[in-house]
C-alpha positions as CSV (number, residue, x, y, z in Angstrom):
1,X,0.0,0.0,0.0
2,X,2.8,2.4,0.9
3,X,4.5,1.7,-2.5
4,X,1.4,2.8,-4.3
5,X,1.2,6.1,-2.3
6,X,4.9,6.8,-2.9
7,X,4.4,6.0,-6.6
8,X,1.4,8.3,-6.9
9,X,3.2,11.1,-5.0
10,X,6.2,10.8,-7.3
11,X,3.9,10.8,-10.4
12,X,2.2,13.9,-9.0
13,X,5.5,15.7,-8.6
14,X,6.7,14.8,-12.1
15,X,3.3,15.8,-13.6
16,X,3.4,19.2,-11.9
17,X,6.7,20.0,-13.6
18,X,5.3,19.9,-17.1
19,X,3.9,23.4,-17.5
20,X,5.5,26.6,-18.6
21,X,4.7,30.2,-18.8
22,X,1.6,30.6,-21.1
23,X,1.2,34.3,-20.8
24,X,1.2,36.4,-24.0
25,X,4.0,38.9,-24.5
26,X,3.5,42.2,-22.6
27,X,3.3,44.7,-25.5
28,X,1.4,43.0,-28.4
29,X,1.2,46.2,-30.4
30,X,5.0,46.5,-30.9
31,X,6.7,43.7,-32.8
32,X,10.2,44.9,-31.7
33,X,9.3,44.6,-28.0
34,X,8.0,41.1,-28.6
35,X,11.3,40.1,-30.1
36,X,13.2,41.8,-27.2
37,X,11.1,40.0,-24.6
38,X,11.3,36.6,-26.3
39,X,14.4,36.4,-28.6
40,X,13.8,32.7,-29.2
41,X,10.7,33.7,-31.3
42,X,12.9,35.3,-34.0
43,X,14.8,32.0,-34.5
44,X,11.5,30.1,-34.7
45,X,10.0,32.7,-37.1
46,X,13.0,32.3,-39.4
47,X,12.9,28.5,-39.3
48,X,9.1,28.6,-40.0
49,X,9.6,31.0,-42.9
50,X,12.3,28.7,-44.4
51,X,10.3,25.5,-43.9
52,X,6.7,26.6,-44.7
53,X,7.2,29.9,-46.6
54,X,5.1,31.9,-44.1
55,X,6.5,35.5,-43.8
56,X,7.6,36.7,-40.4
57,X,5.0,39.6,-40.4
58,X,2.2,37.1,-41.0
59,X,3.4,35.0,-38.0
60,X,3.6,38.1,-35.8
61,X,0.0,39.1,-36.9
62,X,-1.2,35.7,-35.9
63,X,0.4,36.0,-32.5
64,X,-1.1,39.4,-32.1
65,X,-4.6,38.2,-32.9
66,X,-4.5,35.0,-30.9
67,X,-3.0,36.6,-27.8
68,X,-5.9,39.0,-27.6
69,X,-8.6,36.3,-27.7
70,X,-11.1,36.3,-24.8
71,X,-12.5,32.9,-24.3
72,X,-15.1,34.1,-21.7
73,X,-16.5,36.9,-23.8
74,X,-20.2,37.6,-23.3
75,X,-22.7,40.0,-24.7
76,X,-24.2,42.6,-22.3
77,X,-27.3,41.8,-20.3
78,X,-30.8,43.1,-21.3
79,X,-32.6,44.8,-18.4
80,X,-36.3,45.2,-17.6
81,X,-37.0,48.7,-16.2
82,X,-33.3,49.3,-16.2
83,X,-32.8,47.1,-13.1
84,X,-33.9,43.5,-13.6
85,X,-31.5,41.4,-15.7
86,X,-33.5,39.5,-18.4
87,X,-30.7,37.6,-20.1
88,X,-28.1,38.4,-22.7
89,X,-28.7,40.5,-25.8
90,X,-27.6,37.6,-28.1
91,X,-26.8,34.0,-27.7
92,X,-23.6,34.3,-29.7
93,X,-20.2,33.6,-28.0
94,X,-16.7,34.8,-28.8
C-alpha cells in the first residue's frame, strides 16, 4: 500500500513539472518589443519561414490576434425597467 502512495506522489511531482509560462507577450502592439522580450521567437520565425514559406510579419500578426482572444467573452445583459436582468442580448459567443 505504501509503495502505491509513494508512486502516486512521485507521479504527481513529475506531472506538476510539465507546465511553462503561457502568458502572452506584454506589449502586443510592438513587434520589436515582442522580439526583445522573447528572442527565441525570432529564430523560430525564421525557421518557419524557411520551412513553410510563411513570412515573419504574418506569424507576428497571428500571435497578435490569438493573444488578444477572450474565451469568456459575453454580450451585455438586457434589463427590464433598467434594473432587472433579463438575459443576454444575443446567444452568440466569442
